[in-house]
mmCIF file as Biopython writes it, N, C-alpha, C and O atoms, coordinates in Angstrom:
data_model
#
loop_
_atom_site.group_PDB
_atom_site.id
_atom_site.type_symbol
_atom_site.label_atom_id
_atom_site.label_alt_id
_atom_site.label_comp_id
_atom_site.label_asym_id
_atom_site.label_entity_id
_atom_site.label_seq_id
_atom_site.pdbx_PDB_ins_code
_atom_site.Cartn_x
_atom_site.Cartn_y
_atom_site.Cartn_z
_atom_site.occupancy
_atom_site.B_iso_or_equiv
_atom_site.auth_seq_id
_atom_site.auth_asym_id
_atom_site.pdbx_PDB_model_num
ATOM 1   N N  . MET A ? 1  ? -2.565  5.536   -16.599 1.0 0.0 1  A 1 
ATOM 2   C CA . MET A ? 1  ? -2.819  6.384   -15.445 1.0 0.0 1  A 1 
ATOM 3   C C  . MET A ? 1  ? -1.677  6.183   -14.448 1.0 0.0 1  A 1 
ATOM 4   O O  . MET A ? 1  ? -1.265  5.054   -14.185 1.0 0.0 1  A 1 
ATOM 5   N N  . ASP A ? 2  ? -1.178  7.273   -13.905 1.0 0.0 2  A 1 
ATOM 6   C CA . ASP A ? 2  ? -0.110  7.122   -12.914 1.0 0.0 2  A 1 
ATOM 7   C C  . ASP A ? 2  ? -0.702  6.799   -11.536 1.0 0.0 2  A 1 
ATOM 8   O O  . ASP A ? 2  ? -1.890  7.013   -11.296 1.0 0.0 2  A 1 
ATOM 9   N N  . TRP A ? 3  ? 0.121   6.294   -10.658 1.0 0.0 3  A 1 
ATOM 10  C CA . TRP A ? 3  ? -0.379  5.809   -9.364  1.0 0.0 3  A 1 
ATOM 11  C C  . TRP A ? 3  ? -0.938  6.940   -8.511  1.0 0.0 3  A 1 
ATOM 12  O O  . TRP A ? 3  ? -1.885  6.721   -7.756  1.0 0.0 3  A 1 
ATOM 13  N N  . GLN A ? 4  ? -0.379  8.146   -8.610  1.0 0.0 4  A 1 
ATOM 14  C CA . GLN A ? 4  ? -0.873  9.257   -7.795  1.0 0.0 4  A 1 
ATOM 15  C C  . GLN A ? 4  ? -2.298  9.653   -8.192  1.0 0.0 4  A 1 
ATOM 16  O O  . GLN A ? 4  ? -3.131  9.943   -7.333  1.0 0.0 4  A 1 
ATOM 17  N N  . THR A ? 5  ? -2.564  9.661   -9.473  1.0 0.0 5  A 1 
ATOM 18  C CA . THR A ? 5  ? -3.921  9.965   -9.943  1.0 0.0 5  A 1 
ATOM 19  C C  . THR A ? 5  ? -4.893  8.886   -9.490  1.0 0.0 5  A 1 
ATOM 20  O O  . THR A ? 5  ? -5.994  9.191   -9.033  1.0 0.0 5  A 1 
ATOM 21  N N  . LEU A ? 6  ? -4.493  7.633   -9.615  1.0 0.0 6  A 1 
ATOM 22  C CA . LEU A ? 6  ? -5.343  6.528   -9.184  1.0 0.0 6  A 1 
ATOM 23  C C  . LEU A ? 6  ? -5.616  6.590   -7.685  1.0 0.0 6  A 1 
ATOM 24  O O  . LEU A ? 6  ? -6.762  6.450   -7.258  1.0 0.0 6  A 1 
ATOM 25  N N  . ALA A ? 7  ? -4.575  6.797   -6.887  1.0 0.0 7  A 1 
ATOM 26  C CA . ALA A ? 7  ? -4.750  6.864   -5.432  1.0 0.0 7  A 1 
ATOM 27  C C  . ALA A ? 7  ? -5.653  8.024   -5.036  1.0 0.0 7  A 1 
ATOM 28  O O  . ALA A ? 7  ? -6.499  7.878   -4.154  1.0 0.0 7  A 1 
ATOM 29  N N  . THR A ? 8  ? -5.482  9.162   -5.673  1.0 0.0 8  A 1 
ATOM 30  C CA . THR A ? 8  ? -6.329  10.319  -5.377  1.0 0.0 8  A 1 
ATOM 31  C C  . THR A ? 8  ? -7.772  10.066  -5.784  1.0 0.0 8  A 1 
ATOM 32  O O  . THR A ? 8  ? -8.697  10.457  -5.073  1.0 0.0 8  A 1 
ATOM 33  N N  . THR A ? 9  ? -7.967  9.413   -6.924  1.0 0.0 9  A 1 
ATOM 34  C CA . THR A ? 9  ? -9.320  9.098   -7.376  1.0 0.0 9  A 1 
ATOM 35  C C  . THR A ? 9  ? -10.008 8.130   -6.421  1.0 0.0 9  A 1 
ATOM 36  O O  . THR A ? 9  ? -11.188 8.293   -6.111  1.0 0.0 9  A 1 
ATOM 37  N N  . LEU A ? 10 ? -9.275  7.126   -5.958  1.0 0.0 10 A 1 
ATOM 38  C CA . LEU A ? 10 ? -9.870  6.118   -5.078  1.0 0.0 10 A 1 
ATOM 39  C C  . LEU A ? 10 ? -10.056 6.591   -3.640  1.0 0.0 10 A 1 
ATOM 40  O O  . LEU A ? 10 ? -11.073 6.296   -3.013  1.0 0.0 10 A 1 
ATOM 41  N N  . PHE A ? 11 ? -9.066  7.331   -3.115  1.0 0.0 11 A 1 
ATOM 42  C CA . PHE A ? 11 ? -9.049  7.630   -1.681  1.0 0.0 11 A 1 
ATOM 43  C C  . PHE A ? 11 ? -9.074  9.111   -1.328  1.0 0.0 11 A 1 
ATOM 44  O O  . PHE A ? 11 ? -9.134  9.455   -0.147  1.0 0.0 11 A 1 
ATOM 45  N N  . GLY A ? 12 ? -9.029  9.988   -2.316  1.0 0.0 12 A 1 
ATOM 46  C CA . GLY A ? 12 ? -9.020  11.423  -2.045  1.0 0.0 12 A 1 
ATOM 47  C C  . GLY A ? 12 ? -7.609  11.974  -1.964  1.0 0.0 12 A 1 
ATOM 48  O O  . GLY A ? 12 ? -6.639  11.217  -1.934  1.0 0.0 12 A 1 
ATOM 49  N N  . PRO A ? 13 ? -7.497  13.299  -1.927  1.0 0.0 13 A 1 
ATOM 50  C CA . PRO A ? 13 ? -6.181  13.934  -1.980  1.0 0.0 13 A 1 
ATOM 51  C C  . PRO A ? 13 ? -5.297  13.667  -0.762  1.0 0.0 13 A 1 
ATOM 52  O O  . PRO A ? 13 ? -4.078  13.815  -0.852  1.0 0.0 13 A 1 
ATOM 53  N N  . ASP A ? 14 ? -5.869  13.285  0.350   1.0 0.0 14 A 1 
ATOM 54  C CA . ASP A ? 14 ? -5.090  13.008  1.560   1.0 0.0 14 A 1 
ATOM 55  C C  . ASP A ? 14 ? -4.919  11.510  1.770   1.0 0.0 14 A 1 
ATOM 56  O O  . ASP A ? 14 ? -5.001  11.028  2.900   1.0 0.0 14 A 1 
ATOM 57  N N  . HIS A ? 15 ? -4.681  10.768  0.686   1.0 0.0 15 A 1 
ATOM 58  C CA . HIS A ? 15 ? -4.626  9.304   0.748   1.0 0.0 15 A 1 
ATOM 59  C C  . HIS A ? 15 ? -3.465  8.768   1.579   1.0 0.0 15 A 1 
ATOM 60  O O  . HIS A ? 15 ? -3.582  7.678   2.139   1.0 0.0 15 A 1 
ATOM 61  N N  . GLY A ? 16 ? -2.369  9.476   1.679   1.0 0.0 16 A 1 
ATOM 62  C CA . GLY A ? 16 ? -1.252  9.027   2.502   1.0 0.0 16 A 1 
ATOM 63  C C  . GLY A ? 16 ? -0.409  7.923   1.885   1.0 0.0 16 A 1 
ATOM 64  O O  . GLY A ? 16 ? 0.455   7.366   2.562   1.0 0.0 16 A 1 
ATOM 65  N N  . ILE A ? 17 ? -0.632  7.596   0.640   1.0 0.0 17 A 1 
ATOM 66  C CA . ILE A ? 17 ? 0.189   6.597   -0.039  1.0 0.0 17 A 1 
ATOM 67  C C  . ILE A ? 17 ? 1.418   7.318   -0.589  1.0 0.0 17 A 1 
ATOM 68  O O  . ILE A ? 17 ? 1.307   8.389   -1.186  1.0 0.0 17 A 1 
ATOM 69  N N  . HIS A ? 18 ? 2.578   6.724   -0.381  1.0 0.0 18 A 1 
ATOM 70  C CA . HIS A ? 18 ? 3.800   7.356   -0.864  1.0 0.0 18 A 1 
ATOM 71  C C  . HIS A ? 18 ? 4.700   6.326   -1.552  1.0 0.0 18 A 1 
ATOM 72  O O  . HIS A ? 18 ? 4.566   5.120   -1.344  1.0 0.0 18 A 1 
ATOM 73  N N  . ALA A ? 19 ? 5.599   6.825   -2.360  1.0 0.0 19 A 1 
ATOM 74  C CA . ALA A ? 19 ? 6.529   5.969   -3.090  1.0 0.0 19 A 1 
ATOM 75  C C  . ALA A ? 19 ? 7.913   6.058   -2.460  1.0 0.0 19 A 1 
ATOM 76  O O  . ALA A ? 19 ? 8.372   7.125   -2.053  1.0 0.0 19 A 1 
ATOM 77  N N  . ASP A ? 20 ? 8.555   4.905   -2.396  1.0 0.0 20 A 1 
ATOM 78  C CA . ASP A ? 20 ? 9.965   4.811   -2.016  1.0 0.0 20 A 1 
ATOM 79  C C  . ASP A ? 20 ? 10.624  4.060   -3.162  1.0 0.0 20 A 1 
ATOM 80  O O  . ASP A ? 20 ? 10.664  2.830   -3.162  1.0 0.0 20 A 1 
ATOM 81  N N  . GLY A ? 21 ? 11.135  4.794   -4.130  1.0 0.0 21 A 1 
ATOM 82  C CA . GLY A ? 21 ? 11.572  4.174   -5.373  1.0 0.0 21 A 1 
ATOM 83  C C  . GLY A ? 21 ? 10.348  3.645   -6.101  1.0 0.0 21 A 1 
ATOM 84  O O  . GLY A ? 21 ? 9.407   4.395   -6.363  1.0 0.0 21 A 1 
ATOM 85  N N  . ASP A ? 22 ? 10.353  2.363   -6.429  1.0 0.0 22 A 1 
ATOM 86  C CA . ASP A ? 22 ? 9.209   1.748   -7.103  1.0 0.0 22 A 1 
ATOM 87  C C  . ASP A ? 22 ? 8.213   1.118   -6.133  1.0 0.0 22 A 1 
ATOM 88  O O  . ASP A ? 22 ? 7.200   0.571   -6.569  1.0 0.0 22 A 1 
ATOM 89  N N  . PHE A ? 23 ? 8.476   1.181   -4.841  1.0 0.0 23 A 1 
ATOM 90  C CA . PHE A ? 23 ? 7.620   0.572   -3.820  1.0 0.0 23 A 1 
ATOM 91  C C  . PHE A ? 23 ? 6.599   1.594   -3.334  1.0 0.0 23 A 1 
ATOM 92  O O  . PHE A ? 23 ? 6.949   2.721   -2.983  1.0 0.0 23 A 1 
ATOM 93  N N  . LEU A ? 24 ? 5.331   1.185   -3.318  1.0 0.0 24 A 1 
ATOM 94  C CA . LEU A ? 24 ? 4.248   2.040   -2.832  1.0 0.0 24 A 1 
ATOM 95  C C  . LEU A ? 24 ? 3.677   1.477   -1.540  1.0 0.0 24 A 1 
ATOM 96  O O  . LEU A ? 24 ? 3.504   0.266   -1.404  1.0 0.0 24 A 1 
ATOM 97  N N  . GLN A ? 25 ? 3.387   2.358   -0.598  1.0 0.0 25 A 1 
ATOM 98  C CA . GLN A ? 25 ? 2.703   1.929   0.612   1.0 0.0 25 A 1 
ATOM 99  C C  . GLN A ? 25 ? 1.998   3.105   1.248   1.0 0.0 25 A 1 
ATOM 100 O O  . GLN A ? 25 ? 2.388   4.258   1.067   1.0 0.0 25 A 1 
ATOM 101 N N  . GLY A ? 26 ? 0.949   2.795   1.999   1.0 0.0 26 A 1 
ATOM 102 C CA . GLY A ? 26 ? 0.211   3.823   2.702   1.0 0.0 26 A 1 
ATOM 103 C C  . GLY A ? 26 ? -0.978  3.239   3.423   1.0 0.0 26 A 1 
ATOM 104 O O  . GLY A ? 26 ? -1.289  2.056   3.281   1.0 0.0 26 A 1 
ATOM 105 N N  . THR A ? 27 ? -1.646  4.083   4.206   1.0 0.0 27 A 1 
ATOM 106 C CA . THR A ? 27 ? -2.804  3.642   4.978   1.0 0.0 27 A 1 
ATOM 107 C C  . THR A ? 27 ? -3.966  4.608   4.785   1.0 0.0 27 A 1 
ATOM 108 O O  . THR A ? 27 ? -4.308  5.359   5.699   1.0 0.0 27 A 1 
ATOM 109 N N  . PRO A ? 28 ? -4.569  4.592   3.610   1.0 0.0 28 A 1 
ATOM 110 C CA . PRO A ? 28 ? -5.741  5.444   3.383   1.0 0.0 28 A 1 
ATOM 111 C C  . PRO A ? 28 ? -6.970  4.870   4.081   1.0 0.0 28 A 1 
ATOM 112 O O  . PRO A ? 28 ? -6.951  3.749   4.590   1.0 0.0 28 A 1 
ATOM 113 N N  . SER A ? 29 ? -8.021  5.655   4.092   1.0 0.0 29 A 1 
ATOM 114 C CA . SER A ? 29 ? -9.303  5.191   4.613   1.0 0.0 29 A 1 
ATOM 115 C C  . SER A ? 29 ? -10.222 4.871   3.443   1.0 0.0 29 A 1 
ATOM 116 O O  . SER A ? 29 ? -10.185 5.531   2.405   1.0 0.0 29 A 1 
ATOM 117 N N  . PHE A ? 30 ? -11.049 3.843   3.631   1.0 0.0 30 A 1 
ATOM 118 C CA . PHE A ? 30 ? -12.044 3.476   2.631   1.0 0.0 30 A 1 
ATOM 119 C C  . PHE A ? 30 ? -13.354 3.243   3.359   1.0 0.0 30 A 1 
ATOM 120 O O  . PHE A ? 30 ? -13.433 2.372   4.225   1.0 0.0 30 A 1 
ATOM 121 N N  . ASP A ? 31 ? -14.370 3.999   3.028   1.0 0.0 31 A 1 
ATOM 122 C CA . ASP A ? 31 ? -15.650 3.951   3.731   1.0 0.0 31 A 1 
ATOM 123 C C  . ASP A ? 31 ? -15.465 4.141   5.231   1.0 0.0 31 A 1 
ATOM 124 O O  . ASP A ? 31 ? -16.151 3.513   6.038   1.0 0.0 31 A 1 
ATOM 125 N N  . GLY A ? 32 ? -14.526 5.017   5.594   1.0 0.0 32 A 1 
ATOM 126 C CA . GLY A ? 32 ? -14.285 5.335   6.991   1.0 0.0 32 A 1 
ATOM 127 C C  . GLY A ? 32 ? -13.401 4.361   7.743   1.0 0.0 32 A 1 
ATOM 128 O O  . GLY A ? 32 ? -13.095 4.593   8.913   1.0 0.0 32 A 1 
ATOM 129 N N  . ALA A ? 33 ? -12.981 3.277   7.107   1.0 0.0 33 A 1 
ATOM 130 C CA . ALA A ? 33 ? -12.127 2.287   7.772   1.0 0.0 33 A 1 
ATOM 131 C C  . ALA A ? 33 ? -10.714 2.358   7.195   1.0 0.0 33 A 1 
ATOM 132 O O  . ALA A ? 33 ? -10.542 2.453   5.980   1.0 0.0 33 A 1 
ATOM 133 N N  . PRO A ? 34 ? -9.700  2.312   8.067   1.0 0.0 34 A 1 
ATOM 134 C CA . PRO A ? 34 ? -8.328  2.342   7.565   1.0 0.0 34 A 1 
ATOM 135 C C  . PRO A ? 34 ? -7.975  1.037   6.861   1.0 0.0 34 A 1 
ATOM 136 O O  . PRO A ? 34 ? -8.453  -0.035  7.231   1.0 0.0 34 A 1 
ATOM 137 N N  . MET A ? 35 ? -7.138  1.150   5.848   1.0 0.0 35 A 1 
ATOM 138 C CA . MET A ? 35 ? -6.661  -0.041  5.157   1.0 0.0 35 A 1 
ATOM 139 C C  . MET A ? 35 ? -5.200  0.169   4.781   1.0 0.0 35 A 1 
ATOM 140 O O  . MET A ? 35 ? -4.736  1.304   4.677   1.0 0.0 35 A 1 
ATOM 141 N N  . THR A ? 36 ? -4.496  -0.905  4.581   1.0 0.0 36 A 1 
ATOM 142 C CA . THR A ? 36 ? -3.105  -0.830  4.152   1.0 0.0 36 A 1 
ATOM 143 C C  . THR A ? 36 ? -3.026  -1.122  2.666   1.0 0.0 36 A 1 
ATOM 144 O O  . THR A ? 36 ? -3.613  -2.086  2.174   1.0 0.0 36 A 1 
ATOM 145 N N  . VAL A ? 37 ? -2.298  -0.281  1.965   1.0 0.0 37 A 1 
ATOM 146 C CA . VAL A ? 37 ? -2.093  -0.455  0.528   1.0 0.0 37 A 1 
ATOM 147 C C  . VAL A ? 37 ? -0.602  -0.653  0.295   1.0 0.0 37 A 1 
ATOM 148 O O  . VAL A ? 37 ? 0.221   0.125   0.778   1.0 0.0 37 A 1 
ATOM 149 N N  . ILE A ? 38 ? -0.262  -1.698  -0.447  1.0 0.0 38 A 1 
ATOM 150 C CA . ILE A ? 38 ? 1.115   -1.897  -0.887  1.0 0.0 38 A 1 
ATOM 151 C C  . ILE A ? 38 ? 1.093   -2.191  -2.381  1.0 0.0 38 A 1 
ATOM 152 O O  . ILE A ? 38 ? 0.116   -2.722  -2.909  1.0 0.0 38 A 1 
ATOM 153 N N  . GLY A ? 39 ? 2.162   -1.844  -3.040  1.0 0.0 39 A 1 
ATOM 154 C CA . GLY A ? 39 ? 2.240   -2.119  -4.463  1.0 0.0 39 A 1 
ATOM 155 C C  . GLY A ? 39 ? 3.539   -1.608  -5.046  1.0 0.0 39 A 1 
ATOM 156 O O  . GLY A ? 39 ? 4.461   -1.226  -4.325  1.0 0.0 39 A 1 
ATOM 157 N N  . THR A ? 40 ? 3.590   -1.610  -6.364  1.0 0.0 40 A 1 
ATOM 158 C CA . THR A ? 40 ? 4.754   -1.111  -7.079  1.0 0.0 40 A 1 
ATOM 159 C C  . THR A ? 40 ? 4.301   -0.175  -8.180  1.0 0.0 40 A 1 
ATOM 160 O O  . THR A ? 40 ? 3.119   -0.117  -8.519  1.0 0.0 40 A 1 
ATOM 161 N N  . THR A ? 41 ? 5.238   0.544   -8.722  1.0 0.0 41 A 1 
ATOM 162 C CA . THR A ? 41 ? 4.961   1.455   -9.820  1.0 0.0 41 A 1 
ATOM 163 C C  . THR A ? 41 ? 6.003   1.258   -10.908 1.0 0.0 41 A 1 
ATOM 164 O O  . THR A ? 41 ? 6.998   0.562   -10.711 1.0 0.0 41 A 1 
ATOM 165 N N  . ASN A ? 42 ? 5.768   1.868   -12.036 1.0 0.0 42 A 1 
ATOM 166 C CA . ASN A ? 42 ? 6.701   1.806   -13.166 1.0 0.0 42 A 1 
ATOM 167 C C  . ASN A ? 42 ? 6.907   0.392   -13.692 1.0 0.0 42 A 1 
ATOM 168 O O  . ASN A ? 42 ? 7.961   0.089   -14.250 1.0 0.0 42 A 1 
ATOM 169 N N  . HIS A ? 43 ? 5.920   -0.472  -13.523 1.0 0.0 43 A 1 
ATOM 170 C CA . HIS A ? 43 ? 6.015   -1.863  -13.985 1.0 0.0 43 A 1 
ATOM 171 C C  . HIS A ? 43 ? 7.271   -2.546  -13.441 1.0 0.0 43 A 1 
ATOM 172 O O  . HIS A ? 43 ? 7.909   -3.335  -14.137 1.0 0.0 43 A 1 
ATOM 173 N N  . ALA A ? 44 ? 7.611   -2.241  -12.217 1.0 0.0 44 A 1 
ATOM 174 C CA . ALA A ? 44 ? 8.836   -2.757  -11.606 1.0 0.0 44 A 1 
ATOM 175 C C  . ALA A ? 44 ? 8.776   -4.273  -11.443 1.0 0.0 44 A 1 
ATOM 176 O O  . ALA A ? 44 ? 7.763   -4.811  -10.996 1.0 0.0 44 A 1 
ATOM 177 N N  . PRO A ? 45 ? 9.845   -4.954  -11.801 1.0 0.0 45 A 1 
ATOM 178 C CA . PRO A ? 45 ? 9.905   -6.391  -11.525 1.0 0.0 45 A 1 
ATOM 179 C C  . PRO A ? 45 ? 10.054  -6.602  -10.022 1.0 0.0 45 A 1 
ATOM 180 O O  . PRO A ? 45 ? 10.758  -5.849  -9.349  1.0 0.0 45 A 1 
ATOM 181 N N  . ILE A ? 46 ? 9.392   -7.624  -9.503  1.0 0.0 46 A 1 
ATOM 182 C CA . ILE A ? 46 ? 9.465   -7.896  -8.067  1.0 0.0 46 A 1 
ATOM 183 C C  . ILE A ? 46 ? 10.703  -8.751  -7.805  1.0 0.0 46 A 1 
ATOM 184 O O  . ILE A ? 46 ? 10.687  -9.970  -7.976  1.0 0.0 46 A 1 
ATOM 185 N N  . GLY A ? 47 ? 11.756  -8.092  -7.392  1.0 0.0 47 A 1 
ATOM 186 C CA . GLY A ? 47 ? 12.980  -8.782  -7.013  1.0 0.0 47 A 1 
ATOM 187 C C  . GLY A ? 47 ? 13.001  -8.974  -5.503  1.0 0.0 47 A 1 
ATOM 188 O O  . GLY A ? 47 ? 11.992  -8.782  -4.825  1.0 0.0 47 A 1 
ATOM 189 N N  . VAL A ? 48 ? 14.140  -9.347  -4.998  1.0 0.0 48 A 1 
ATOM 190 C CA . VAL A ? 48 ? 14.277  -9.626  -3.559  1.0 0.0 48 A 1 
ATOM 191 C C  . VAL A ? 48 ? 13.962  -8.390  -2.729  1.0 0.0 48 A 1 
ATOM 192 O O  . VAL A ? 48 ? 13.226  -8.485  -1.747  1.0 0.0 48 A 1 
ATOM 193 N N  . ALA A ? 49 ? 14.497  -7.243  -3.097  1.0 0.0 49 A 1 
ATOM 194 C CA . ALA A ? 49 ? 14.301  -6.028  -2.292  1.0 0.0 49 A 1 
ATOM 195 C C  . ALA A ? 49 ? 12.832  -5.629  -2.212  1.0 0.0 49 A 1 
ATOM 196 O O  . ALA A ? 49 ? 12.337  -5.322  -1.127  1.0 0.0 49 A 1 
ATOM 197 N N  . LEU A ? 50 ? 12.129  -5.628  -3.341  1.0 0.0 50 A 1 
ATOM 198 C CA . LEU A ? 50 ? 10.711  -5.267  -3.321  1.0 0.0 50 A 1 
ATOM 199 C C  . LEU A ? 50 ? 9.873   -6.314  -2.597  1.0 0.0 50 A 1 
ATOM 200 O O  . LEU A ? 50 ? 8.946   -5.969  -1.865  1.0 0.0 50 A 1 
ATOM 201 N N  . ALA A ? 51 ? 10.191  -7.576  -2.795  1.0 0.0 51 A 1 
ATOM 202 C CA . ALA A ? 51 ? 9.442   -8.637  -2.106  1.0 0.0 51 A 1 
ATOM 203 C C  . ALA A ? 51 ? 9.604   -8.513  -0.595  1.0 0.0 51 A 1 
ATOM 204 O O  . ALA A ? 51 ? 8.634   -8.677  0.146   1.0 0.0 51 A 1 
ATOM 205 N N  . LEU A ? 52 ? 10.812  -8.226  -0.133  1.0 0.0 52 A 1 
ATOM 206 C CA . LEU A ? 52 ? 11.034  -8.067  1.308   1.0 0.0 52 A 1 
ATOM 207 C C  . LEU A ? 52 ? 10.336  -6.817  1.847   1.0 0.0 52 A 1 
ATOM 208 O O  . LEU A ? 52 ? 9.799   -6.841  2.954   1.0 0.0 52 A 1 
ATOM 209 N N  . ALA A ? 53 ? 10.337  -5.741  1.087   1.0 0.0 53 A 1 
ATOM 210 C CA . ALA A ? 53 ? 9.645   -4.521  1.521   1.0 0.0 53 A 1 
ATOM 211 C C  . ALA A ? 53 ? 8.146   -4.776  1.644   1.0 0.0 53 A 1 
ATOM 212 O O  . ALA A ? 53 ? 7.523   -4.354  2.619   1.0 0.0 53 A 1 
ATOM 213 N N  . GLN A ? 54 ? 7.563   -5.466  0.662   1.0 0.0 54 A 1 
ATOM 214 C CA . GLN A ? 54 ? 6.135   -5.782  0.718   1.0 0.0 54 A 1 
ATOM 215 C C  . GLN A ? 54 ? 5.832   -6.717  1.887   1.0 0.0 54 A 1 
ATOM 216 O O  . GLN A ? 54 ? 4.855   -6.517  2.607   1.0 0.0 54 A 1 
ATOM 217 N N  . ALA A ? 55 ? 6.660   -7.722  2.071   1.0 0.0 55 A 1 
ATOM 218 C CA . ALA A ? 55 ? 6.449   -8.669  3.164   1.0 0.0 55 A 1 
ATOM 219 C C  . ALA A ? 55 ? 6.516   -7.970  4.519   1.0 0.0 55 A 1 
ATOM 220 O O  . ALA A ? 55 ? 5.743   -8.297  5.419   1.0 0.0 55 A 1 
ATOM 221 N N  . ARG A ? 56 ? 7.431   -7.011  4.674   1.0 0.0 56 A 1 
ATOM 222 C CA . ARG A ? 56 ? 7.561   -6.281  5.942   1.0 0.0 56 A 1 
ATOM 223 C C  . ARG A ? 56 ? 6.269   -5.538  6.255   1.0 0.0 56 A 1 
ATOM 224 O O  . ARG A ? 56 ? 5.815   -5.546  7.399   1.0 0.0 56 A 1 
ATOM 225 N N  . VAL A ? 57 ? 5.671   -4.897  5.256   1.0 0.0 57 A 1 
ATOM 226 C CA . VAL A ? 57 ? 4.427   -4.156  5.489   1.0 0.0 57 A 1 
ATOM 227 C C  . VAL A ? 57 ? 3.295   -5.118  5.833   1.0 0.0 57 A 1 
ATOM 228 O O  . VAL A ? 57 ? 2.497   -4.827  6.724   1.0 0.0 57 A 1 
ATOM 229 N N  . VAL A ? 58 ? 3.207   -6.247  5.155   1.0 0.0 58 A 1 
ATOM 230 C CA . VAL A ? 58 ? 2.166   -7.237  5.459   1.0 0.0 58 A 1 
ATOM 231 C C  . VAL A ? 58 ? 2.334   -7.744  6.887   1.0 0.0 58 A 1 
ATOM 232 O O  . VAL A ? 58 ? 1.359   -7.803  7.635   1.0 0.0 58 A 1 
ATOM 233 N N  . LEU A ? 59 ? 3.540   -8.105  7.272   1.0 0.0 59 A 1 
ATOM 234 C CA . LEU A ? 59 ? 3.771   -8.611  8.638   1.0 0.0 59 A 1 
ATOM 235 C C  . LEU A ? 59 ? 3.489   -7.546  9.683   1.0 0.0 59 A 1 
ATOM 236 O O  . LEU A ? 59 ? 2.875   -7.839  10.709  1.0 0.0 59 A 1 
ATOM 237 N N  . ASP A ? 60 ? 3.928   -6.309  9.441   1.0 0.0 60 A 1 
ATOM 238 C CA . ASP A ? 60 ? 3.656   -5.224  10.392  1.0 0.0 60 A 1 
ATOM 239 C C  . ASP A ? 60 ? 2.165   -4.963  10.524  1.0 0.0 60 A 1 
ATOM 240 O O  . ASP A ? 60 ? 1.666   -4.739  11.627  1.0 0.0 60 A 1 
ATOM 241 N N  . THR A ? 61 ? 1.453   -4.990  9.407   1.0 0.0 61 A 1 
ATOM 242 C CA . THR A ? 61 ? 0.012   -4.738  9.433   1.0 0.0 61 A 1 
ATOM 243 C C  . THR A ? 61 ? -0.724  -5.829  10.195  1.0 0.0 61 A 1 
ATOM 244 O O  . THR A ? 61 ? -1.598  -5.528  11.008  1.0 0.0 61 A 1 
ATOM 245 N N  . THR A ? 62 ? -0.388  -7.086  9.951   1.0 0.0 62 A 1 
ATOM 246 C CA . THR A ? 62 ? -1.078  -8.168  10.665  1.0 0.0 62 A 1 
ATOM 247 C C  . THR A ? 62 ? -0.710  -8.184  12.144  1.0 0.0 62 A 1 
ATOM 248 O O  . THR A ? 62 ? -1.527  -8.576  12.977  1.0 0.0 62 A 1 
ATOM 249 N N  . ALA A ? 63 ? 0.494   -7.770  12.478  1.0 0.0 63 A 1 
ATOM 250 C CA . ALA A ? 63 ? 0.887   -7.683  13.895  1.0 0.0 63 A 1 
ATOM 251 C C  . ALA A ? 63 ? 0.129   -6.559  14.610  1.0 0.0 63 A 1 
ATOM 252 O O  . ALA A ? 63 ? -0.256  -6.704  15.770  1.0 0.0 63 A 1 
ATOM 253 N N  . GLN A ? 64 ? -0.077  -5.460  13.922  1.0 0.0 64 A 1 
ATOM 254 C CA . GLN A ? 64 ? -0.759  -4.312  14.527  1.0 0.0 64 A 1 
ATOM 255 C C  . GLN A ? 64 ? -2.274  -4.466  14.573  1.0 0.0 64 A 1 
ATOM 256 O O  . GLN A ? 64 ? -2.940  -3.843  15.400  1.0 0.0 64 A 1 
ATOM 257 N N  . HIS A ? 65 ? -2.822  -5.303  13.679  1.0 0.0 65 A 1 
ATOM 258 C CA . HIS A ? 65 ? -4.271  -5.488  13.572  1.0 0.0 65 A 1 
ATOM 259 C C  . HIS A ? 65 ? -4.597  -6.972  13.425  1.0 0.0 65 A 1 
ATOM 260 O O  . HIS A ? 65 ? -5.104  -7.394  12.386  1.0 0.0 65 A 1 
ATOM 261 N N  . PRO A ? 66 ? -4.310  -7.760  14.452  1.0 0.0 66 A 1 
ATOM 262 C CA . PRO A ? 66 ? -4.457  -9.228  14.319  1.0 0.0 66 A 1 
ATOM 263 C C  . PRO A ? 66 ? -5.897  -9.696  14.054  1.0 0.0 66 A 1 
ATOM 264 O O  . PRO A ? 66 ? -6.094  -10.762 13.471  1.0 0.0 66 A 1 
ATOM 265 N N  . ALA A ? 67 ? -6.880  -8.934  14.464  1.0 0.0 67 A 1 
ATOM 266 C CA . ALA A ? 67 ? -8.271  -9.373  14.263  1.0 0.0 67 A 1 
ATOM 267 C C  . ALA A ? 67 ? -8.895  -8.749  13.019  1.0 0.0 67 A 1 
ATOM 268 O O  . ALA A ? 67 ? -10.055 -9.014  12.704  1.0 0.0 67 A 1 
ATOM 269 N N  . GLY A ? 68 ? -8.125  -7.921  12.314  1.0 0.0 68 A 1 
ATOM 270 C CA . GLY A ? 68 ? -8.679  -7.229  11.154  1.0 0.0 68 A 1 
ATOM 271 C C  . GLY A ? 68 ? -8.795  -8.124  9.942   1.0 0.0 68 A 1 
ATOM 272 O O  . GLY A ? 68 ? -8.149  -9.169  9.862   1.0 0.0 68 A 1 
ATOM 273 N N  . PRO A ? 69 ? -9.619  -7.709  9.001   1.0 0.0 69 A 1 
ATOM 274 C CA . PRO A ? 69 ? -9.767  -8.474  7.769   1.0 0.0 69 A 1 
ATOM 275 C C  . PRO A ? 69 ? -8.505  -8.367  6.911   1.0 0.0 69 A 1 
ATOM 276 O O  . PRO A ? 69 ? -7.765  -7.388  7.002   1.0 0.0 69 A 1 
ATOM 277 N N  . CYS A ? 70 ? -8.278  -9.341  6.112   1.0 0.0 70 A 1 
ATOM 278 C CA . CYS A ? 70 ? -7.128  -9.337  5.231   1.0 0.0 70 A 1 
ATOM 279 C C  . CYS A ? 70 ? -7.566  -9.720  3.832   1.0 0.0 70 A 1 
ATOM 280 O O  . CYS A ? 70 ? -8.334  -10.665 3.651   1.0 0.0 70 A 1 
ATOM 281 N N  . CYS A ? 71 ? -7.092  -9.006  2.867   1.0 0.0 71 A 1 
ATOM 282 C CA . CYS A ? 71 ? -7.411  -9.332  1.480   1.0 0.0 71 A 1 
ATOM 283 C C  . CYS A ? 71 ? -6.132  -9.186  0.659   1.0 0.0 71 A 1 
ATOM 284 O O  . CYS A ? 71 ? -5.452  -8.162  0.733   1.0 0.0 71 A 1 
ATOM 285 N N  . CYS A ? 72 ? -5.819  -10.190 -0.106  1.0 0.0 72 A 1 
ATOM 286 C CA . CYS A ? 72 ? -4.602  -10.128 -0.926  1.0 0.0 72 A 1 
ATOM 287 C C  . CYS A ? 72 ? -4.945  -10.094 -2.390  1.0 0.0 72 A 1 
ATOM 288 O O  . CYS A ? 72 ? -4.050  -10.041 -3.233  1.0 0.0 72 A 1 
#
């Protein structure tokens, strides 16, 4: 299954998840609450560039929502 089909199935057609190369990120809603999604596609190996991109989203999300729940 490709990531777009999975994202649409889980979050609906307006999921807001987008790809930047092999890096995926977005802020869909789940049960009415916003959540941050990060990941990769195409079985991409996690090298320095992808690890830094993922870390940036995690840090930005925790800075913007310091009291919110976190699940890794």
